[in-house]
C-alpha positions as CSV (number, residue, x, y, z in Angstrom):
1,M,0.0,0.0,0.0
2,G,3.0,2.4,0.4
3,L,3.2,2.9,-3.4
4,L,-0.4,3.9,-3.5
5,H,0.2,6.7,-1.0
6,I,3.3,7.8,-2.9
7,F,1.1,8.0,-6.1
8,S,-1.4,10.2,-4.3
9,F,1.4,12.5,-3.2
10,V,2.5,12.8,-6.8
11,V,-1.0,13.9,-7.8
12,I,-1.0,16.5,-5.0
13,Y,2.5,17.8,-5.9
14,L,1.6,18.2,-9.6
15,T,-1.6,20.1,-8.7
16,C,0.3,22.4,-6.3
17,S,3.2,23.0,-8.7
18,S,0.7,24.1,-11.4
19,S,-0.7,26.8,-9.0
20,F,2.7,27.9,-7.8
21,T,4.2,28.4,-11.2
22,N,1.2,30.5,-12.2
23,A,2.3,33.3,-9.9
24,D,1.3,36.4,-11.9
25,T,4.3,38.6,-12.4
26,C,4.7,41.1,-15.3
27,V,7.8,39.9,-17.0
28,Q,9.8,42.8,-18.6
29,K,10.2,42.3,-22.4
30,T,11.6,45.7,-23.3
31,P,12.5,48.9,-21.3
32,C,8.8,50.0,-21.7
33,S,6.8,46.8,-21.9
34,C,6.1,43.8,-19.7
35,V,3.8,40.9,-20.1
36,F,1.8,38.7,-17.7
37,S,1.4,34.9,-18.1
38,N,-2.0,35.3,-19.7
39,G,-0.6,37.6,-22.5
40,T,-1.9,40.9,-21.1
41,G,0.6,43.6,-20.2
42,I,1.8,47.2,-20.5
43,D,3.4,48.7,-23.6
44,L,4.4,52.4,-23.6
45,T,5.9,52.3,-27.1
46,P,3.0,54.3,-28.6
47,A,3.7,57.0,-26.0
48,I,7.2,57.8,-27.4
49,S,7.5,61.4,-28.2
50,A,10.2,63.6,-29.9
51,E,10.2,65.8,-26.8
52,F,10.4,65.1,-23.1
53,Y,7.3,65.0,-21.0
54,T,7.6,67.6,-18.2
55,A,6.1,68.4,-14.8
56,D,6.8,71.5,-12.7
57,V,6.8,71.9,-8.9
58,F,7.2,75.1,-6.9
59,A,8.3,75.4,-3.3
60,V,8.6,78.4,-0.9
61,R,11.8,78.6,1.1
62,M,13.4,81.0,3.6
63,N,10.0,82.4,4.9
64,G,9.0,83.5,1.5
65,S,12.2,85.2,0.5
66,Q,13.2,82.4,-1.8
67,Y,11.3,80.3,-4.4
68,E,12.6,76.9,-5.6
69,M,11.3,75.8,-9.0
70,S,11.9,72.2,-10.3
71,T,11.1,70.8,-13.7
72,Y,11.1,67.1,-14.2
73,F,11.8,65.7,-17.7
74,Y,10.8,62.2,-18.7
75,H,11.2,60.2,-21.9
76,P,9.9,56.7,-22.0
77,C,11.3,53.6,-23.7
78,Y,14.8,54.8,-24.6
79,D,17.4,57.4,-23.6
80,V,17.8,60.7,-25.4
81,S,20.1,63.7,-25.0
82,M,18.9,66.9,-23.5
83,N,19.5,70.1,-25.4
84,V,21.2,71.9,-22.5
85,S,24.0,74.5,-23.1
86,Q,25.0,74.6,-19.4
87,V,28.3,72.8,-18.6
88,G,30.1,72.1,-15.4
89,P,29.4,70.3,-12.1
90,Q,25.9,71.8,-11.9
91,N,24.9,69.7,-15.0
92,T,24.9,65.9,-14.6
93,C,22.4,65.4,-17.5
94,T,25.1,65.5,-20.3
95,S,24.7,61.9,-21.4
96,P,21.6,60.3,-22.9
97,L,19.0,59.6,-20.2
98,S,15.4,59.0,-19.5
99,I,14.8,61.3,-16.4
100,C,16.4,64.6,-15.5
101,R,15.5,67.4,-13.1
102,H,16.2,71.1,-13.5
103,V,16.2,73.0,-10.2
104,Y,16.6,76.8,-10.1
105,T,16.1,79.3,-7.4
106,M,14.6,82.8,-7.4
107,S,15.8,84.9,-4.4
108,L,14.4,88.2,-3.0
109,L,16.8,91.1,-2.9
110,T,16.8,94.0,-0.5
111,N,15.2,96.3,-3.0
112,K,12.2,94.0,-3.5
113,T,13.5,92.6,-6.7
114,Y,14.2,89.0,-7.5
115,T,17.3,87.4,-8.9
116,L,17.2,84.0,-10.8
117,D,20.2,81.7,-10.8
118,D,21.1,79.3,-13.7
119,G,20.0,76.3,-11.7
120,A,21.3,72.7,-11.8
121,Y,20.5,69.8,-13.9
122,N,20.3,66.5,-12.0
123,F,20.5,63.1,-13.6
124,M,17.7,60.8,-12.3
125,G,17.6,57.7,-14.4
126,R,18.4,55.8,-17.6
127,T,16.2,53.4,-19.5
128,N,18.8,50.7,-19.9
129,I,19.0,50.0,-16.2
130,S,15.2,50.4,-15.4
131,N,12.9,47.6,-14.2
132,F,9.2,47.1,-14.1
133,S,7.6,46.3,-10.8
134,D,6.1,42.8,-10.4
135,Q,2.6,44.2,-10.7
136,G,3.5,46.1,-13.9
137,N,2.1,49.4,-12.5
138,S,5.4,51.3,-12.2
139,I,9.0,51.5,-13.7
140,I,11.9,51.8,-11.3
141,Y,15.0,53.8,-12.4
142,P,18.0,53.2,-10.1
143,N,20.2,56.3,-9.5
144,G,23.1,55.3,-7.2
145,P,21.8,55.1,-3.6
146,S,18.5,56.7,-4.8
147,E,15.8,55.7,-7.2
148,T,13.2,57.3,-9.3
149,I,9.8,55.6,-9.6
150,V,7.4,56.4,-12.5
151,L,3.9,55.2,-11.7
152,L,1.9,54.1,-14.8
153,Q,-1.6,55.5,-14.5
154,C,-4.2,54.3,-17.0
155,A,-6.1,57.4,-18.2
156,E,-8.1,58.1,-21.4
157,T,-6.4,61.5,-21.8
158,D,-3.5,63.0,-23.5
159,N,-0.1,61.8,-22.2
160,R,1.0,63.9,-19.3
161,L,3.5,63.8,-16.4
162,Q,2.9,64.8,-12.8
163,V,4.9,64.8,-9.6
164,Y,3.3,62.2,-7.3
165,S,5.5,62.4,-4.2
166,L,8.6,64.2,-3.0
167,T,8.4,63.1,0.6
168,E,11.3,60.8,0.4
169,P,14.4,62.5,-1.0
170,D,15.9,59.1,-2.1
171,K,12.7,57.9,-3.7
172,I,11.1,60.6,-5.9
173,V,7.8,59.3,-7.4
174,L,6.4,60.6,-10.7
175,A,3.1,59.7,-12.3
176,F,2.7,59.2,-16.1
177,Y,-0.9,59.3,-17.2
178,S,-1.6,57.7,-20.6
179,R,-4.0,55.3,-22.3
180,D,-0.8,53.3,-23.2
181,A,-0.4,52.6,-19.4
182,C,-3.6,50.6,-19.5
183,L,-3.6,46.8,-19.4
184,K,-4.1,45.3,-22.8
185,Q,-3.5,42.1,-24.8
186,I,0.1,42.0,-26.0
187,E,0.9,38.3,-26.6
188,V,-1.1,35.1,-27.1
189,A,-1.2,33.5,-23.7
190,G,1.2,30.5,-23.5
191,R,0.9,27.3,-21.5
192,S,2.5,27.4,-18.0
193,F,5.1,24.9,-16.9
194,G,2.7,23.4,-14.3
195,S,0.0,22.9,-17.0
196,T,2.5,21.2,-19.2
197,L,3.4,18.8,-16.4
198,L,-0.2,18.0,-15.8
199,I,-0.8,17.3,-19.5
200,I,2.2,15.0,-19.6
201,F,1.1,13.2,-16.4
202,F,-2.5,12.6,-17.5
203,S,-1.4,11.6,-21.0
204,F,0.6,8.8,-19.4
205,V,-2.4,7.9,-17.2
206,V,-4.7,7.6,-20.3
207,F,-2.0,5.6,-22.2
208,Y,-1.7,3.3,-19.1
209,L,-5.5,2.7,-18.9
210,V,-5.9,2.1,-22.6
211,L,-3.0,-0.4,-22.7
212,G,-4.1,-2.1,-19.5
213,I,-7.7,-2.5,-20.7
214,C,-6.7,-3.9,-24.0
215,T,-4.3,-6.3,-22.3
216,K,-6.8,-7.6,-19.7
217,K,-9.6,-7.8,-22.2
218,F,-7.9,-9.5,-25.2
219,L,-5.1,-11.4,-23.5
220,M,-6.6,-12.3,-20.1
221,G,-10.3,-12.5,-21.2
222,A,-11.5,-10.1,-18.5
223,T,-15.0,-8.6,-18.8
224,G,-17.0,-5.7,-17.3
225,V,-15.2,-3.5,-14.8
226,E,-12.6,-6.2,-14.4
227,V,-10.9,-4.9,-17.6
228,I,-9.7,-1.9,-15.7
229,P,-6.1,-2.4,-14.6
230,N,-5.4,-2.3,-10.9
231,L,-9.1,-1.7,-10.2
232,A,-8.6,-1.9,-6.4
233,F,-6.1,1.0,-6.6
234,W,-8.4,3.3,-8.6
235,S,-11.3,2.5,-6.3
236,E,-9.2,3.5,-3.4
237,L,-7.6,6.6,-5.0
238,P,-10.0,9.2,-3.6
239,N,-9.3,8.0,0.0
240,L,-5.6,7.9,-0.7
241,V,-5.6,11.5,-1.9
242,K,-7.6,12.5,1.2
243,D,-5.1,10.7,3.4
244,G,-2.3,12.5,1.5
245,W,-3.7,15.9,2.2
246,V,-4.2,15.1,5.9
247,F,-0.6,13.8,6.1
248,M,0.8,17.0,4.5
249,C,-1.4,19.3,6.6
250,N,-0.1,17.4,9.7
251,G,3.4,18.4,8.8
252,C,4.3,15.1,7.2
253,K,3.8,13.4,10.6
254,L,1.9,10.3,11.5
255,P,-1.4,11.0,13.4
256,A,-1.3,10.4,17.2
257,R,-2.2,6.8,18.1
258,G,-4.6,6.0,20.9
259,A,-3.6,4.0,24.0
260,G,-3.7,0.3,23.5
261,P,-1.5,-2.8,23.1
262,T,1.5,-2.5,20.7
263,V,0.9,-4.4,17.5
264,S,2.8,-4.8,14.3
265,P,2.3,-1.9,11.8
266,D,-0.9,-2.0,9.8
267,P,-0.1,-2.6,6.2
268,N,-2.5,0.2,5.3
269,S,-0.7,2.7,7.5
270,Y,2.1,5.2,6.7
271,D,4.5,3.0,8.6
272,S,4.6,0.7,5.6
273,I,5.9,3.5,3.3
């Protein structure tokens, strides 16, 4: 009977492996697209523009005597060069990139006039090192110890960029609103690894049954239900699967035995495995 229990464990394992391998993660295909196991996904390719998408933020500093203005530039799918004439340590956006920030300050002078500095251009991310989140709802752009996150917001509007959160200096979050950020069918859904295992397993079961029935009927002269090979095993299979589940839920431990005289192991018990 030990082999019967092992067979029931195999059935349980194949069923569980099918569900475990179906964990839905949006697998990155390109820097601006990812696909789930059912073929749906996100593809920002139609949102590519000749110009950067921009978003502005204003902040008041020094009790109103200073205004800090920031402009965020975002280009999805591939890196491009910014047309910036400023050179020097204040400009780290000299190479092709996907995200850059321009920060400049307007300060109040004593004669109630304001002066505006040249500002600084800060590199914030490249496409070739970006990654989609597992849910496919954002793209993460590493930037040294920091990172920039672009949330992908499904919206039936013109493509636009907004600043979502600046509360964490090392994790600036932007939001990109676009109909191309909506979930859509990208690929024909493929068969999962677990499903393939189940198909192979049950194909062998069918082959075994057909071969066994033909052997018992034509070579052994069996009739009726007796033509089914190992009929006793198949009749007992539901109980074996049930016992297997109980055994696994019990931490692969034998159930506690009641008080009574010690006897040799029951051939139907797990001791016989």
